[in-house]
C-alpha positions in Angstrom: 87.5 20.3 -47.6 91.6 19.8 -47.9 93.5 16.8 -48.6 93.0 15.4 -45.0 89.4 15.0 -45.4 89.9 13.4 -48.8 91.9 10.8 -47.6 89.6 10.2 -44.2 86.8 9.7 -47.0 88.8 7.3 -49.2 89.8 4.9 -46.1 86.2 5.4 -44.6 84.8 4.2 -47.7 87.1 1.4 -48.2 86.7 0.1 -44.9 82.7 0.3 -45.0 82.8 -1.5 -49.0 84.8 -4.2 -47.1 82.5 -4.6 -44.1 79.3 -4.5 -46.3 80.5 -7.1 -49.1 80.1 -9.6 -46.4 77.1 -8.5 -44.7 74.5 -6.9 -47.1 72.2 -9.3 -49.1 73.2 -9.7 -52.7 76.3 -7.1 -52.4 78.5 -8.9 -55.0 81.9 -10.2 -54.4 84.5 -7.3 -55.2 88.1 -7.6 -54.9 90.3 -5.6 -53.0 91.5 -3.5 -56.3 87.7 -2.6 -57.2 87.1 -1.8 -53.8 90.5 0.3 -53.9 88.9 1.9 -57.3 85.7 2.7 -55.6 86.9 5.0 -52.8 89.1 6.5 -55.1 86.6 7.5 -57.2 84.3 8.4 -54.1 87.2 10.5 -52.1 88.4 12.4 -55.7 84.4 13.3 -56.9 83.7 14.3 -52.5 86.6 16.6 -53.1 85.8 18.2 -56.3 82.3 18.5 -55.3 83.8 20.4 -51.7 85.6 22.6 -54.1 82.9 23.6 -56.0 81.2 25.1 -52.8 84.2 27.2 -52.0 86.7 24.3 -50.4 84.6 24.4 -47.2 80.9 23.2 -46.6 79.0 22.2 -43.4 79.2 19.0 -41.9 75.8 18.3 -42.8 76.7 19.4 -46.1 79.7 17.0 -46.3 77.5 14.2 -45.0 75.0 14.9 -48.2 77.8 14.9 -50.5 79.3 11.7 -48.8 76.1 10.3 -49.1 75.1 11.3 -52.9 78.6 10.6 -54.2 79.1 7.2 -52.9 75.2 6.0 -53.6 75.8 7.3 -57.1 79.3 5.6 -57.4 78.3 2.5 -56.2 74.9 1.9 -58.1 77.0 3.1 -61.3 79.5 0.4 -60.6 77.2 -2.3 -59.6 74.6 -1.8 -62.6 77.0 -4.1 -64.8 76.5 -7.1 -62.3 72.7 -6.8 -63.1 71.6 -9.6 -65.3 67.8 -10.1 -64.1 65.9 -7.6 -62.8 64.5 -9.1 -59.9 68.1 -7.9 -58.4 68.0 -4.2 -59.4 66.3 -3.7 -56.1 68.7 -4.9 -53.8 71.8 -3.4 -55.4 70.1 0.0 -55.3 69.2 -0.5 -51.5 72.7 -2.0 -50.9 74.0 1.3 -52.6 71.9 3.5 -50.4 72.8 1.7 -46.9 76.7 2.2 -48.0 75.6 6.0 -49.0 74.1 6.3 -45.8 76.4 5.0 -43.4 79.4 7.1 -45.4 77.2 10.3 -45.4 76.8 9.9 -41.4 80.1 8.9 -41.0 81.4 11.9 -43.2 79.5 14.5 -41.2 80.7 13.2 -37.7 84.1 13.4 -39.1 83.3 17.1 -40.4 81.8 17.8 -37.2 85.0 16.6 -34.8 87.3 18.3 -37.3 85.9 21.5 -36.9 85.9 21.1 -33.0 88.9 20.4 -33.0 90.2 23.5 -35.3 
């Protein structure tokens, strides 16, 4: 993945976080600064993960990396909001939902980028 892929993953994650904080069940209210931090972490760690595999992975692999990184980062970030045990499942479910959407969008973006070049 090159710098364009990292920027696209950053923008995509930021937009999805902003959209889903209003639609998912118990997703806590986060500020724009927190969403920017999460999106930067997802883009940075995703870029490093892609570089570990030689700088190029297939579009499904890119989607899988996007899913794993996003789900992990969002889950870790929101665990500090978990006080009652009952809400843990909702946070994990919301994190997985965002991870699946980021991963699928990441894979589609990879296919579109691959066909264009």
